[in-house]
C-alpha positions in Angstrom: 8.6 -38.0 -10.8 8.3 -40.1 -13.9 7.0 -43.6 -12.9 5.6 -46.1 -15.3 2.8 -48.4 -14.1 1.3 -51.4 -15.7 -2.5 -51.2 -15.6 -5.3 -53.0 -17.4 -5.6 -49.7 -19.4 -1.9 -49.7 -20.4 0.9 -47.5 -19.2 0.5 -44.1 -17.5 2.7 -41.7 -15.7 2.1 -40.6 -12.1 3.5 -37.3 -10.8 3.8 -36.7 -7.1 6.1 -34.9 -4.6 9.3 -36.2 -3.0 8.9 -39.3 -0.8 9.0 -39.0 3.0 12.2 -40.8 3.9 11.6 -40.9 7.6 9.2 -43.9 7.8 9.4 -47.6 6.9 12.2 -49.8 5.8 14.1 -49.5 2.6 16.6 -51.4 0.5 18.7 -50.9 -2.6 20.0 -53.9 -4.7 22.4 -53.5 -7.6 21.4 -56.2 -10.1 22.8 -57.3 -13.4 22.0 -59.6 -16.3 23.4 -60.8 -19.6 22.9 -58.1 -22.3 24.8 -59.1 -25.5 28.2 -60.0 -26.9 29.4 -61.4 -23.5 28.6 -58.2 -21.6 26.2 -57.5 -18.8 23.6 -54.8 -18.0 23.4 -53.3 -14.5 20.3 -51.7 -12.9 18.8 -51.1 -9.4 15.9 -52.7 -7.6 14.9 -50.6 -4.6 12.2 -50.3 -2.0 11.1 -46.9 -0.7 9.9 -45.9 2.8 6.3 -46.7 1.8 7.2 -50.2 0.9 6.9 -49.6 -2.8 9.4 -51.3 -5.0 10.9 -50.0 -8.2 13.3 -50.9 -11.0 15.7 -48.0 -11.7 17.1 -48.3 -15.2 18.8 -46.5 -18.0 19.1 -47.2 -21.7 19.2 -45.8 -25.2 16.3 -43.9 -26.9 16.6 -46.4 -29.8 16.6 -49.5 -27.6 19.8 -50.4 -29.4 18.1 -51.0 -32.8 20.0 -48.3 -34.6 23.6 -47.6 -33.4 25.4 -45.7 -36.1 29.1 -45.5 -35.2 28.3 -47.0 -31.8 26.0 -44.2 -30.8 22.4 -45.3 -30.0 20.6 -42.1 -29.4 20.3 -40.5 -25.9 20.8 -42.1 -22.5 17.4 -42.1 -20.9 16.5 -42.8 -17.3 13.4 -45.0 -16.3 11.6 -45.8 -13.1 9.3 -48.8 -13.3 6.9 -49.4 -10.5 7.2 -53.0 -9.2 9.7 -55.9 -9.6 10.0 -55.9 -13.4 11.0 -53.3 -16.0 8.0 -51.7 -17.8 8.7 -50.4 -21.3 10.2 -48.1 -22.2 12.5 -49.7 -19.6 13.9 -53.2 -20.2 11.2 -55.9 -19.4 14.0 -58.4 -18.8 15.2 -56.5 -15.7 13.7 -58.0 -12.6 14.1 -58.9 -9.0 15.4 -62.4 -9.9 18.4 -61.2 -11.8 21.9 -61.7 -10.4 22.8 -59.6 -7.2 26.0 -57.6 -7.4 25.5 -55.6 -4.1 22.9 -54.8 -1.6 22.2 -52.5 1.4 20.1 -54.9 3.4 16.6 -53.8 4.8 16.6 -50.8 7.2 15.2 -47.4 7.7 18.8 -46.2 7.5 18.7 -46.5 3.7 15.5 -44.6 3.0 17.2 -41.3 2.4 19.6 -42.9 -0.1 16.7 -44.6 -1.9 14.7 -41.4 -2.0 17.8 -39.6 -3.4 18.1 -42.3 -6.1 14.4 -42.0 -7.1 14.7 -38.2 -7.3 17.9 -38.5 -9.3 16.3 -40.7 -11.9 13.0 -38.7 -11.9 14.9 -35.5 -12.7 17.4 -37.1 -15.2 17.7 -35.1 -18.4 17.0 -37.7 -21.1 18.8 -35.6 -23.7 22.0 -34.6 -21.9 24.2 -37.6 -22.7 24.6 -39.6 -25.9 24.4 -43.4 -25.4 27.4 -45.4 -26.7 27.6 -49.2 -26.6 30.9 -49.1 -24.5 29.8 -46.1 -22.4 28.4 -43.9 -21.4 25.5 -46.4 -21.3 23.0 -48.1 -19.0 25.9 -49.3 -16.8 27.1 -45.7 -16.4 23.5 -44.7 -15.5 23.4 -47.5 -12.8 26.7 -46.2 -11.4 25.6 -42.6 -11.3 22.2 -43.6 -9.7 24.0 -45.5 -6.9 26.3 -42.5 -6.3 23.3 -40.2 -6.0 22.0 -42.5 -3.2 25.3 -42.3 -1.4 26.2 -45.9 -2.3 29.5 -47.0 -3.7 29.2 -50.6 -4.8 32.0 -52.3 -6.8 31.5 -52.7 -10.5 29.3 -55.7 -11.4 31.1 -58.3 -13.7 31.4 -57.5 -17.4 29.6 -54.1 -17.3 31.5 -51.8 -19.7 30.9 -48.1 -19.1 30.6 -48.4 -15.3 
């Protein structure tokens, strides 16, 4: 699993096996925030069966800095440990952003959250080209929710959903 942690020594990746989904209480919250040009960016804030929270996020390899003909590199998937995005994910993504949809807190959602984490961890960062109007980070959020068995409605102003 590709997980980014903030430490006093900088960022590092941790690799471990699939989470046990049978213990603890889990949640999944679909969040969104303003991105640019009147449009929003969607992402997930989740808690696994161990009580560990993550930001699940997608974005372009170029961070939108170079978008020739609307293409901004490849659509990458990111898992940030905690309540805030850790680069290469968007640091602006956090638990305080607007809530579009949520599961509530229950052990019934742990399998779905584990499936979402596994989906992002195994995402092929070079399989899809990122375009401003989609597929984009909102497409990634939609696909991640679907992998968890969740079907929230589209958050406002999220092209590419």
